[in-house]
All heavy atoms as TSV, in Angstrom:
chain	resi	resn	atom	element	x	y	z
A	1	MET	N	N	-2.200	-2.466	15.011
A	1	MET	CA	C	-1.916	-3.009	13.708
A	1	MET	C	C	-1.275	-1.894	12.936
A	1	MET	O	O	-1.812	-0.794	12.981
A	1	MET	CB	C	-3.105	-3.527	13.095
A	1	MET	CG	C	-2.870	-4.216	11.766
A	1	MET	SD	S	-4.191	-5.008	11.030
A	1	MET	CE	C	-4.506	-6.289	12.108
A	2	ASN	N	N	-0.279	-2.166	12.303
A	2	ASN	CA	C	0.470	-1.241	11.362
A	2	ASN	C	C	0.271	-1.574	9.828
A	2	ASN	O	O	0.517	-2.645	9.473
A	2	ASN	CB	C	1.868	-1.251	11.736
A	2	ASN	CG	C	2.623	-0.033	11.197
A	2	ASN	OD1	O	1.967	1.010	10.821
A	2	ASN	ND2	N	3.966	-0.017	11.301
A	3	VAL	N	N	-0.322	-0.663	9.203
A	3	VAL	CA	C	-0.688	-0.799	7.792
A	3	VAL	C	C	0.198	0.117	6.819
A	3	VAL	O	O	0.397	1.143	6.992
A	3	VAL	CB	C	-2.227	-0.516	7.513
A	3	VAL	CG1	C	-2.604	-0.778	6.117
A	3	VAL	CG2	C	-3.122	-1.254	8.519
A	4	LEU	N	N	0.712	-0.664	5.820
A	4	LEU	CA	C	1.361	-0.006	4.693
A	4	LEU	C	C	0.409	0.063	3.528
A	4	LEU	O	O	-0.164	-0.945	3.054
A	4	LEU	CB	C	2.699	-0.848	4.280
A	4	LEU	CG	C	3.380	-0.383	3.094
A	4	LEU	CD1	C	3.905	1.123	3.314
A	4	LEU	CD2	C	4.372	-1.282	2.670
A	5	ILE	N	N	0.268	1.369	3.013
A	5	ILE	CA	C	-0.420	1.532	1.711
A	5	ILE	C	C	0.531	1.829	0.743
A	5	ILE	O	O	1.170	3.042	0.765
A	5	ILE	CB	C	-1.484	2.625	1.977
A	5	ILE	CG1	C	-2.393	2.310	3.098
A	5	ILE	CG2	C	-2.330	2.865	0.714
A	5	ILE	CD1	C	-3.319	3.398	3.659
A	6	LEU	N	N	0.727	1.073	-0.305
A	6	LEU	CA	C	1.610	1.349	-1.379
A	6	LEU	C	C	0.770	1.852	-2.540
A	6	LEU	O	O	0.112	1.170	-3.117
A	6	LEU	CB	C	2.436	0.013	-1.770
A	6	LEU	CG	C	3.459	0.322	-2.801
A	6	LEU	CD1	C	4.488	1.243	-2.416
A	6	LEU	CD2	C	4.220	-1.126	-3.102
A	7	SER	N	N	1.031	3.126	-2.791
A	7	SER	CA	C	0.164	3.871	-3.731
A	7	SER	C	C	0.846	3.977	-5.072
A	7	SER	O	O	2.049	3.725	-5.189
A	7	SER	CB	C	-0.282	5.220	-3.239
A	7	SER	OG	O	-1.137	5.793	-4.114
A	8	GLY	N	N	0.165	4.618	-6.064
A	8	GLY	CA	C	0.830	4.829	-7.353
A	8	GLY	C	C	-0.302	5.225	-8.312
A	8	GLY	O	O	-1.378	5.243	-8.068
A	9	ARG	N	N	0.130	5.569	-9.501
A	9	ARG	CA	C	-0.778	5.992	-10.483
A	9	ARG	C	C	-1.433	4.775	-11.219
A	9	ARG	O	O	-0.952	4.258	-12.156
A	9	ARG	CB	C	-0.093	6.976	-11.537
A	9	ARG	CG	C	0.380	8.193	-10.944
A	9	ARG	CD	C	1.148	9.037	-11.847
A	9	ARG	NE	N	1.539	10.280	-11.291
A	9	ARG	CZ	C	2.841	10.334	-10.682
A	9	ARG	NH1	N	3.575	9.290	-10.592
A	9	ARG	NH2	N	3.181	11.381	-10.028
A	10	ASN	N	N	-2.570	4.398	-10.802
A	10	ASN	CA	C	-3.354	3.239	-11.344
A	10	ASN	C	C	-4.633	3.546	-11.109
A	10	ASN	O	O	-5.245	3.159	-10.034
A	10	ASN	CB	C	-2.806	1.863	-10.669
A	10	ASN	CG	C	-3.529	0.745	-11.222
A	10	ASN	OD1	O	-3.787	0.753	-12.475
A	10	ASN	ND2	N	-3.565	-0.312	-10.415
A	11	HIS	N	N	-5.463	3.884	-12.148
A	11	HIS	CA	C	-6.983	4.143	-12.075
A	11	HIS	C	C	-7.259	5.061	-10.948
A	11	HIS	O	O	-8.250	4.897	-10.333
A	11	HIS	CB	C	-7.683	2.799	-11.927
A	11	HIS	CG	C	-7.401	1.848	-13.028
A	11	HIS	ND1	N	-7.931	1.980	-14.379
A	11	HIS	CD2	C	-6.683	0.707	-13.085
A	11	HIS	CE1	C	-7.557	0.930	-15.074
A	11	HIS	NE2	N	-6.802	0.207	-14.386
A	12	GLY	N	N	-6.377	6.081	-10.640
A	12	GLY	CA	C	-6.746	7.129	-9.782
A	12	GLY	C	C	-6.543	6.661	-8.258
A	12	GLY	O	O	-7.001	7.264	-7.342
A	13	PHE	N	N	-5.783	5.529	-8.096
A	13	PHE	CA	C	-5.630	4.977	-6.676
A	13	PHE	C	C	-4.890	5.981	-5.808
A	13	PHE	O	O	-5.041	6.088	-4.646
A	13	PHE	CB	C	-4.908	3.617	-6.702
A	13	PHE	CG	C	-4.857	3.022	-5.324
A	13	PHE	CD1	C	-6.050	2.549	-4.724
A	13	PHE	CD2	C	-3.779	3.055	-4.621
A	13	PHE	CE1	C	-6.007	1.966	-3.487
A	13	PHE	CE2	C	-3.652	2.484	-3.222
A	13	PHE	CZ	C	-4.811	2.040	-2.811
A	14	GLU	N	N	-4.049	6.797	-6.453
A	14	GLU	CA	C	-3.187	7.633	-5.668
A	14	GLU	C	C	-4.065	8.700	-4.898
A	14	GLU	O	O	-3.821	9.125	-3.694
A	14	GLU	CB	C	-2.179	8.499	-6.483
A	14	GLU	CG	C	-2.747	9.441	-7.378
A	14	GLU	CD	C	-3.088	8.842	-8.810
A	14	GLU	OE1	O	-3.250	7.556	-8.902
A	14	GLU	OE2	O	-3.310	9.581	-9.830
A	15	GLU	N	N	-5.254	8.882	-5.478
A	15	GLU	CA	C	-6.245	9.814	-4.767
A	15	GLU	C	C	-7.001	9.025	-3.738
A	15	GLU	O	O	-7.199	9.485	-2.621
A	15	GLU	CB	C	-7.228	10.459	-5.679
A	15	GLU	CG	C	-6.458	11.474	-6.745
A	15	GLU	CD	C	-7.307	11.807	-7.840
A	15	GLU	OE1	O	-8.563	11.537	-7.907
A	15	GLU	OE2	O	-6.726	12.451	-8.779
A	16	SER	N	N	-7.434	7.727	-3.989
A	16	SER	CA	C	-8.177	6.987	-3.156
A	16	SER	C	C	-7.259	6.649	-1.917
A	16	SER	O	O	-7.805	6.375	-0.720
A	16	SER	CB	C	-8.596	5.698	-3.757
A	16	SER	OG	O	-9.397	6.052	-4.892
A	17	ALA	N	N	-6.055	6.435	-2.253
A	17	ALA	CA	C	-5.035	5.927	-1.150
A	17	ALA	C	C	-5.042	6.933	-0.067
A	17	ALA	O	O	-4.981	6.544	1.243
A	17	ALA	CB	C	-3.707	5.732	-1.715
A	18	GLU	N	N	-4.989	8.226	-0.267
A	18	GLU	CA	C	-5.058	9.190	0.761
A	18	GLU	C	C	-6.353	9.166	1.635
A	18	GLU	O	O	-6.282	9.267	2.799
A	18	GLU	CB	C	-5.045	10.661	0.173
A	18	GLU	CG	C	-3.543	10.962	-0.388
A	18	GLU	CD	C	-3.467	12.532	-0.929
A	18	GLU	OE1	O	-4.091	13.238	-0.306
A	18	GLU	OE2	O	-2.754	12.615	-1.838
A	19	VAL	N	N	-7.472	8.812	1.083
A	19	VAL	CA	C	-8.664	8.639	1.698
A	19	VAL	C	C	-8.630	7.576	2.551
A	19	VAL	O	O	-9.185	7.532	3.810
A	19	VAL	CB	C	-9.874	8.498	0.753
A	19	VAL	CG1	C	-11.156	8.280	1.426
A	19	VAL	CG2	C	-10.042	9.882	-0.027
A	20	ILE	N	N	-8.181	6.391	1.993
A	20	ILE	CA	C	-8.022	5.084	2.842
A	20	ILE	C	C	-7.117	5.345	3.987
A	20	ILE	O	O	-7.425	4.968	5.132
A	20	ILE	CB	C	-7.419	3.917	1.931
A	20	ILE	CG1	C	-8.585	3.606	0.847
A	20	ILE	CG2	C	-7.014	2.910	2.709
A	20	ILE	CD1	C	-8.087	2.696	-0.145
A	21	CYS	N	N	-5.861	6.050	3.780
A	21	CYS	CA	C	-4.982	6.270	4.800
A	21	CYS	C	C	-5.616	7.120	5.976
A	21	CYS	O	O	-5.547	6.790	7.081
A	21	CYS	CB	C	-3.703	6.887	4.280
A	21	CYS	SG	S	-2.419	7.144	5.556
A	22	GLY	N	N	-6.320	8.166	5.641
A	22	GLY	CA	C	-7.054	9.021	6.609
A	22	GLY	C	C	-8.011	8.225	7.382
A	22	GLY	O	O	-8.256	8.333	8.638
A	23	PHE	N	N	-8.862	7.296	6.711
A	23	PHE	CA	C	-9.771	6.422	7.436
A	23	PHE	C	C	-9.212	5.595	8.382
A	23	PHE	O	O	-9.498	5.467	9.401
A	23	PHE	CB	C	-10.572	5.664	6.303
A	23	PHE	CG	C	-11.587	4.659	7.001
A	23	PHE	CD1	C	-12.753	5.131	7.550
A	23	PHE	CD2	C	-11.257	3.447	6.997
A	23	PHE	CE1	C	-13.694	4.208	8.082
A	23	PHE	CE2	C	-12.115	2.413	7.639
A	23	PHE	CZ	C	-13.407	2.898	8.189
A	24	LEU	N	N	-8.038	4.921	7.975
A	24	LEU	CA	C	-7.412	4.017	8.845
A	24	LEU	C	C	-6.872	4.633	10.017
A	24	LEU	O	O	-6.816	4.136	11.182
A	24	LEU	CB	C	-6.283	3.127	8.001
A	24	LEU	CG	C	-6.884	2.225	6.984
A	24	LEU	CD1	C	-5.673	1.602	6.196
A	24	LEU	CD2	C	-7.834	1.214	7.634
A	25	THR	N	N	-6.144	5.830	9.854
A	25	THR	CA	C	-5.341	6.438	10.920
A	25	THR	C	C	-6.506	7.014	11.963
A	25	THR	O	O	-6.182	7.352	13.071
A	25	THR	CB	C	-4.481	7.620	10.459
A	25	THR	OG1	O	-5.237	8.450	9.675
A	25	THR	CG2	C	-3.298	6.916	9.652
A	26	ALA	N	N	-7.666	7.255	11.491
A	26	ALA	CA	C	-8.755	7.775	12.340
A	26	ALA	C	C	-9.228	6.628	13.317
A	26	ALA	O	O	-9.781	7.037	14.449
A	26	ALA	CB	C	-9.955	8.239	11.577
A	27	GLN	N	N	-8.909	5.356	13.072
A	27	GLN	CA	C	-9.150	4.320	14.027
A	27	GLN	C	C	-8.161	4.185	15.066
A	27	GLN	O	O	-6.974	4.383	14.875
A	27	GLN	CB	C	-9.114	2.959	13.248
A	27	GLN	CG	C	-9.982	2.935	11.943
A	27	GLN	CD	C	-11.431	3.203	12.025
A	27	GLN	OE1	O	-12.133	2.743	12.977
A	27	GLN	NE2	N	-11.790	4.266	11.400
A	28	GLY	N	N	-8.697	4.144	16.289
A	28	GLY	CA	C	-7.868	4.086	17.410
A	28	GLY	C	C	-6.731	3.116	17.548
A	28	GLY	O	O	-5.646	3.289	18.157
A	29	ASP	N	N	-7.057	1.942	16.929
A	29	ASP	CA	C	-5.974	0.908	17.128
A	29	ASP	C	C	-5.251	0.578	15.908
A	29	ASP	O	O	-4.544	-0.445	15.811
A	29	ASP	CB	C	-6.738	-0.360	17.569
A	29	ASP	CG	C	-7.783	-0.879	16.607
A	29	ASP	OD1	O	-8.219	-0.014	15.788
A	29	ASP	OD2	O	-8.319	-2.019	16.803
A	30	LEU	N	N	-5.196	1.397	14.860
A	30	LEU	CA	C	-4.518	1.278	13.738
A	30	LEU	C	C	-3.541	2.417	13.327
A	30	LEU	O	O	-3.802	3.523	13.610
A	30	LEU	CB	C	-5.432	1.245	12.426
A	30	LEU	CG	C	-6.369	0.017	12.341
A	30	LEU	CD1	C	-7.341	0.163	11.226
A	30	LEU	CD2	C	-5.591	-1.347	12.250
A	31	SER	N	N	-2.415	2.070	12.861
A	31	SER	CA	C	-1.473	3.065	12.258
A	31	SER	C	C	-1.298	2.795	10.739
A	31	SER	O	O	-1.192	1.604	10.412
A	31	SER	CB	C	-0.148	2.887	13.036
A	31	SER	OG	O	0.866	3.777	12.532
A	32	ALA	N	N	-1.193	3.811	9.968
A	32	ALA	CA	C	-1.087	3.581	8.528
A	32	ALA	C	C	0.063	4.500	7.948
A	32	ALA	O	O	0.149	5.617	8.468
A	32	ALA	CB	C	-2.419	3.954	7.731
A	33	THR	N	N	0.796	3.939	7.067
A	33	THR	CA	C	1.799	4.691	6.416
A	33	THR	C	C	1.487	4.719	4.834
A	33	THR	O	O	1.270	3.603	4.310
A	33	THR	CB	C	3.186	4.033	6.687
A	33	THR	OG1	O	3.438	4.051	8.012
A	33	THR	CG2	C	4.321	4.834	5.907
A	34	LEU	N	N	1.522	5.794	4.255
A	34	LEU	CA	C	1.226	5.927	2.818
A	34	LEU	C	C	2.523	6.215	2.055
A	34	LEU	O	O	3.231	7.080	2.426
A	34	LEU	CB	C	0.256	6.996	2.525
A	34	LEU	CG	C	-0.127	7.308	1.102
A	34	LEU	CD1	C	-0.697	6.177	0.397
A	34	LEU	CD2	C	-1.059	8.537	1.070
A	35	THR	N	N	2.978	5.408	0.947
A	35	THR	CA	C	4.220	5.703	0.219
A	35	THR	C	C	3.919	5.269	-1.181
A	35	THR	O	O	3.017	4.470	-1.422
A	35	THR	CB	C	5.319	5.036	0.908
A	35	THR	OG1	O	6.522	5.401	0.133
A	35	THR	CG2	C	5.205	3.513	0.764
A	36	GLU	N	N	4.683	5.907	-2.124
A	36	GLU	CA	C	4.726	5.376	-3.612
A	36	GLU	C	C	5.998	4.637	-3.777
A	36	GLU	O	O	6.336	4.260	-4.949
A	36	GLU	CB	C	4.504	6.503	-4.482
A	36	GLU	CG	C	3.129	7.176	-4.451
A	36	GLU	CD	C	2.816	8.141	-5.512
A	36	GLU	OE1	O	3.728	8.226	-6.442
A	36	GLU	OE2	O	1.922	8.945	-5.468
A	37	ASP	N	N	6.855	4.529	-2.778
A	37	ASP	CA	C	8.195	4.075	-2.943
A	37	ASP	C	C	8.225	2.551	-2.971
A	37	ASP	O	O	8.097	1.911	-1.830
A	37	ASP	CB	C	9.130	4.598	-1.919
A	37	ASP	CG	C	10.595	4.173	-2.165
A	37	ASP	OD1	O	10.827	3.541	-3.188
A	37	ASP	OD2	O	11.434	4.396	-1.270
A	38	LYS	N	N	8.250	1.913	-4.080
A	38	LYS	CA	C	8.137	0.455	-4.132
A	38	LYS	C	C	9.359	-0.216	-3.505
A	38	LYS	O	O	9.268	-1.437	-3.350
A	38	LYS	CB	C	7.921	-0.109	-5.626
A	38	LYS	CG	C	6.555	0.498	-6.165
A	38	LYS	CD	C	6.458	0.180	-7.679
A	38	LYS	CE	C	5.235	0.812	-8.160
A	38	LYS	NZ	N	5.295	1.182	-9.544
A	39	ALA	N	N	10.395	0.443	-3.342
A	39	ALA	CA	C	11.553	-0.118	-2.795
A	39	ALA	C	C	11.356	-0.543	-1.464
A	39	ALA	O	O	12.133	-1.440	-0.834
A	39	ALA	CB	C	12.791	0.933	-2.884
A	40	ILE	N	N	10.351	-0.085	-0.749
A	40	ILE	CA	C	10.093	-0.464	0.633
A	40	ILE	C	C	9.781	-2.025	0.650
A	40	ILE	O	O	9.910	-2.666	1.614
A	40	ILE	CB	C	8.798	0.330	1.157
A	40	ILE	CG1	C	8.764	0.102	2.716
A	40	ILE	CG2	C	7.498	-0.047	0.586
A	40	ILE	CD1	C	7.848	1.031	3.503
A	41	LEU	N	N	9.338	-2.603	-0.501
A	41	LEU	CA	C	9.114	-4.049	-0.503
A	41	LEU	C	C	10.221	-4.950	-0.297
A	41	LEU	O	O	10.099	-6.062	0.027
A	41	LEU	CB	C	8.346	-4.441	-1.833
A	41	LEU	CG	C	6.951	-3.784	-1.955
A	41	LEU	CD1	C	6.423	-4.042	-3.409
A	41	LEU	CD2	C	5.951	-4.173	-1.012
A	42	THR	N	N	11.431	-4.416	-0.529
A	42	THR	CA	C	12.572	-5.098	-0.433
A	42	THR	C	C	13.592	-4.552	0.697
A	42	THR	O	O	14.669	-5.049	0.812
A	42	THR	CB	C	13.467	-5.134	-1.788
A	42	THR	OG1	O	13.667	-3.849	-2.088
A	42	THR	CG2	C	12.710	-5.853	-2.832
A	43	SER	N	N	12.986	-3.726	1.472
A	43	SER	CA	C	13.774	-3.086	2.678
A	43	SER	C	C	13.316	-3.875	3.915
A	43	SER	O	O	12.280	-4.417	4.097
A	43	SER	CB	C	13.431	-1.618	2.738
A	43	SER	OG	O	12.242	-1.356	3.153
A	44	SER	N	N	14.206	-3.570	4.936
A	44	SER	CA	C	13.836	-4.164	6.279
A	44	SER	C	C	12.715	-3.469	6.936
A	44	SER	O	O	12.054	-3.961	7.869
A	44	SER	CB	C	15.133	-4.090	7.155
A	44	SER	OG	O	15.473	-2.636	7.261
A	45	GLU	N	N	12.314	-2.219	6.421
A	45	GLU	CA	C	11.215	-1.466	6.893
A	45	GLU	C	C	9.871	-2.260	6.768
A	45	GLU	O	O	8.909	-2.288	7.632
A	45	GLU	CB	C	10.953	-0.113	6.184
A	45	GLU	CG	C	12.002	0.940	6.486
A	45	GLU	CD	C	11.635	2.071	5.575
A	45	GLU	OE1	O	10.627	2.759	5.943
A	45	GLU	OE2	O	12.450	2.343	4.696
A	46	LEU	N	N	9.774	-3.143	5.838
A	46	LEU	CA	C	8.698	-4.005	5.553
A	46	LEU	C	C	8.288	-4.784	6.797
A	46	LEU	O	O	7.014	-5.134	6.970
A	46	LEU	CB	C	8.732	-4.802	4.287
A	46	LEU	CG	C	7.540	-5.621	3.830
A	46	LEU	CD1	C	6.475	-4.644	3.370
A	46	LEU	CD2	C	7.897	-6.396	2.561
A	47	ASP	N	N	9.246	-5.244	7.505
A	47	ASP	CA	C	9.010	-6.072	8.645
A	47	ASP	C	C	8.097	-5.354	9.711
A	47	ASP	O	O	7.567	-6.050	10.598
A	47	ASP	CB	C	10.355	-6.462	9.320
A	47	ASP	CG	C	11.113	-7.435	8.419
A	47	ASP	OD1	O	10.524	-8.067	7.500
A	47	ASP	OD2	O	12.363	-7.422	8.583
A	48	GLY	N	N	8.150	-4.105	9.662
A	48	GLY	CA	C	7.333	-3.303	10.732
A	48	GLY	C	C	5.902	-3.286	10.346
A	48	GLY	O	O	5.090	-2.720	11.159
A	49	PHE	N	N	5.396	-3.839	9.297
A	49	PHE	CA	C	3.973	-3.755	8.913
A	49	PHE	C	C	3.355	-5.135	9.062
A	49	PHE	O	O	3.842	-6.131	8.800
A	49	PHE	CB	C	3.868	-3.253	7.575
A	49	PHE	CG	C	4.275	-1.807	7.257
A	49	PHE	CD1	C	5.581	-1.517	6.769
A	49	PHE	CD2	C	3.567	-0.750	7.598
A	49	PHE	CE1	C	6.139	-0.391	6.720
A	49	PHE	CE2	C	4.050	0.481	7.564
A	49	PHE	CZ	C	5.287	0.690	7.031
A	50	ASP	N	N	1.920	-4.986	9.485
A	50	ASP	CA	C	1.170	-6.107	9.663
A	50	ASP	C	C	0.382	-6.514	8.375
A	50	ASP	O	O	-0.011	-7.636	8.119
A	50	ASP	CB	C	0.204	-6.087	10.817
A	50	ASP	CG	C	0.989	-5.825	12.086
A	50	ASP	OD1	O	1.832	-6.545	12.570
A	50	ASP	OD2	O	0.783	-4.743	12.734
A	51	VAL	N	N	0.058	-5.376	7.724
A	51	VAL	CA	C	-0.768	-5.517	6.468
A	51	VAL	C	C	-0.395	-4.692	5.501
A	51	VAL	O	O	0.119	-3.564	5.670
A	51	VAL	CB	C	-2.294	-5.135	6.902
A	51	VAL	CG1	C	-3.171	-5.148	5.628
A	51	VAL	CG2	C	-2.860	-5.972	7.976
A	52	CYS	N	N	-0.399	-5.037	4.167
A	52	CYS	CA	C	0.024	-4.237	3.028
A	52	CYS	C	C	-1.280	-4.035	2.139
A	52	CYS	O	O	-1.923	-5.003	1.817
A	52	CYS	CB	C	1.135	-4.755	2.261
A	52	CYS	SG	S	2.614	-4.931	3.086
A	53	VAL	N	N	-1.497	-2.771	1.722
A	53	VAL	CA	C	-2.639	-2.545	0.807
A	53	VAL	C	C	-1.917	-1.989	-0.556
A	53	VAL	O	O	-1.117	-1.050	-0.511
A	53	VAL	CB	C	-3.505	-1.397	1.275
A	53	VAL	CG1	C	-4.536	-1.100	0.080
A	53	VAL	CG2	C	-4.281	-1.897	2.512
A	54	PHE	N	N	-2.138	-2.756	-1.731
A	54	PHE	CA	C	-1.462	-2.371	-2.929
A	54	PHE	C	C	-2.337	-1.833	-3.952
A	54	PHE	O	O	-3.448	-2.289	-4.150
A	54	PHE	CB	C	-0.762	-3.599	-3.543
A	54	PHE	CG	C	0.240	-4.243	-2.759
A	54	PHE	CD1	C	-0.137	-5.314	-1.902
A	54	PHE	CD2	C	1.499	-3.787	-2.750
A	54	PHE	CE1	C	0.812	-6.041	-1.265
A	54	PHE	CE2	C	2.464	-4.410	-1.950
A	54	PHE	CZ	C	2.145	-5.482	-1.247
A	55	GLY	N	N	-1.993	-0.545	-4.407
A	55	GLY	CA	C	-2.805	0.010	-5.494
A	55	GLY	C	C	-1.847	0.781	-6.425
A	55	GLY	O	O	-2.038	1.938	-6.770
A	56	THR	N	N	-0.742	0.139	-6.687
A	56	THR	CA	C	0.284	0.833	-7.475
A	56	THR	C	C	0.095	0.710	-9.021
A	56	THR	O	O	-0.927	0.128	-9.524
A	56	THR	CB	C	1.635	0.315	-7.244
A	56	THR	OG1	O	1.665	-1.070	-7.719
A	56	THR	CG2	C	1.901	0.229	-5.841
A	57	GLY	N	N	0.943	1.284	-9.806
A	57	GLY	CA	C	0.828	1.250	-11.172
A	57	GLY	C	C	1.513	-0.055	-11.856
A	57	GLY	O	O	2.108	0.108	-12.916
A	58	PHE	N	N	1.459	-1.148	-11.203
A	58	PHE	CA	C	1.942	-2.384	-11.822
A	58	PHE	C	C	1.248	-2.607	-13.035
A	58	PHE	O	O	-0.067	-2.481	-13.062
A	58	PHE	CB	C	1.843	-3.536	-10.765
A	58	PHE	CG	C	2.687	-3.385	-9.538
A	58	PHE	CD1	C	2.116	-3.615	-8.259
A	58	PHE	CD2	C	4.057	-3.188	-9.625
A	58	PHE	CE1	C	2.925	-3.437	-7.117
A	58	PHE	CE2	C	4.781	-3.071	-8.410
A	58	PHE	CZ	C	4.365	-3.178	-7.279
A	59	THR	N	N	1.763	-3.100	-14.000
A	59	THR	CA	C	1.176	-3.516	-15.156
A	59	THR	C	C	0.473	-4.693	-15.164
A	59	THR	O	O	0.790	-5.622	-14.220
A	59	THR	CB	C	2.088	-3.438	-16.367
A	59	THR	OG1	O	3.098	-4.416	-16.129
A	59	THR	CG2	C	2.758	-2.195	-16.605
A	60	ARG	N	N	-0.585	-5.052	-15.910
A	60	ARG	CA	C	-1.206	-6.323	-15.902
A	60	ARG	C	C	-0.286	-7.385	-16.407
A	60	ARG	O	O	0.396	-7.176	-17.382
A	60	ARG	CB	C	-2.531	-6.328	-16.694
A	60	ARG	CG	C	-3.528	-5.350	-16.012
A	60	ARG	CD	C	-4.814	-5.357	-16.808
A	60	ARG	NE	N	-5.783	-4.608	-16.251
A	60	ARG	CZ	C	-7.016	-4.402	-16.475
A	60	ARG	NH1	N	-7.482	-5.180	-17.490
A	60	ARG	NH2	N	-7.685	-3.618	-15.939
A	61	ALA	N	N	-0.342	-8.461	-15.801
A	61	ALA	CA	C	0.483	-9.626	-16.247
A	61	ALA	C	C	-0.430	-10.786	-16.608
A	61	ALA	O	O	-1.511	-10.978	-15.832
A	61	ALA	CB	C	1.464	-10.010	-15.253
A	62	GLU	N	N	-0.072	-11.506	-17.555
A	62	GLU	CA	C	-0.773	-12.704	-18.012
A	62	GLU	C	C	-0.548	-13.740	-16.946
A	62	GLU	O	O	0.618	-14.023	-16.667
A	62	GLU	CB	C	-0.493	-13.085	-19.390
A	62	GLU	CG	C	-1.178	-14.263	-19.905
A	62	GLU	CD	C	-0.719	-14.771	-21.309
A	62	GLU	OE1	O	-0.435	-13.781	-22.031
A	62	GLU	OE2	O	-0.729	-15.845	-21.599
A	63	LEU	N	N	-1.584	-14.462	-16.561
A	63	LEU	CA	C	-1.356	-15.632	-15.578
A	63	LEU	C	C	-1.058	-16.770	-16.415
A	63	LEU	O	O	-1.787	-17.165	-17.379
A	63	LEU	CB	C	-2.552	-15.743	-14.657
A	63	LEU	CG	C	-2.957	-14.694	-13.743
A	63	LEU	CD1	C	-4.157	-15.030	-13.008
A	63	LEU	CD2	C	-1.850	-14.407	-12.717
A	64	ARG	N	N	0.058	-17.545	-16.132
A	64	ARG	CA	C	0.356	-18.709	-16.760
A	64	ARG	C	C	0.633	-19.804	-15.744
A	64	ARG	O	O	1.213	-19.577	-14.677
A	64	ARG	CB	C	1.583	-18.537	-17.580
A	64	ARG	CG	C	1.306	-17.540	-18.767
A	64	ARG	CD	C	2.646	-17.398	-19.638
A	64	ARG	NE	N	3.237	-16.071	-19.221
A	64	ARG	CZ	C	4.477	-15.754	-19.449
A	64	ARG	NH1	N	5.315	-16.703	-20.012
A	64	ARG	NH2	N	4.896	-14.573	-19.055
A	65	SER	N	N	0.454	-21.026	-16.141
A	65	SER	CA	C	0.813	-22.146	-15.357
A	65	SER	C	C	2.253	-22.461	-15.526
A	65	SER	O	O	2.816	-22.255	-16.459
A	65	SER	CB	C	-0.068	-23.415	-15.685
A	65	SER	OG	O	-1.415	-23.280	-15.596
A	66	CYS	N	N	2.806	-23.008	-14.394
A	66	CYS	CA	C	4.312	-23.385	-14.464
A	66	CYS	C	C	4.327	-24.761	-14.794
A	66	CYS	O	O	3.589	-25.558	-14.628
A	66	CYS	CB	C	4.912	-23.170	-13.100
A	66	CYS	SG	S	4.916	-21.486	-12.526
């Protein structure tokens, strides 16, 4: 399984993301990539990942019904 960890400055997640990445790569059957580049979400590279972990600096948005 190939995991993408999209990190950023959000409540210290950039520090936690490194720990998460290290833990995942220590597993024999997992591969993890850590990046802060949000452009990966719209690139063809995204197709190479099975799972995405988000902890970026996205701002909070109000949920509204359509």
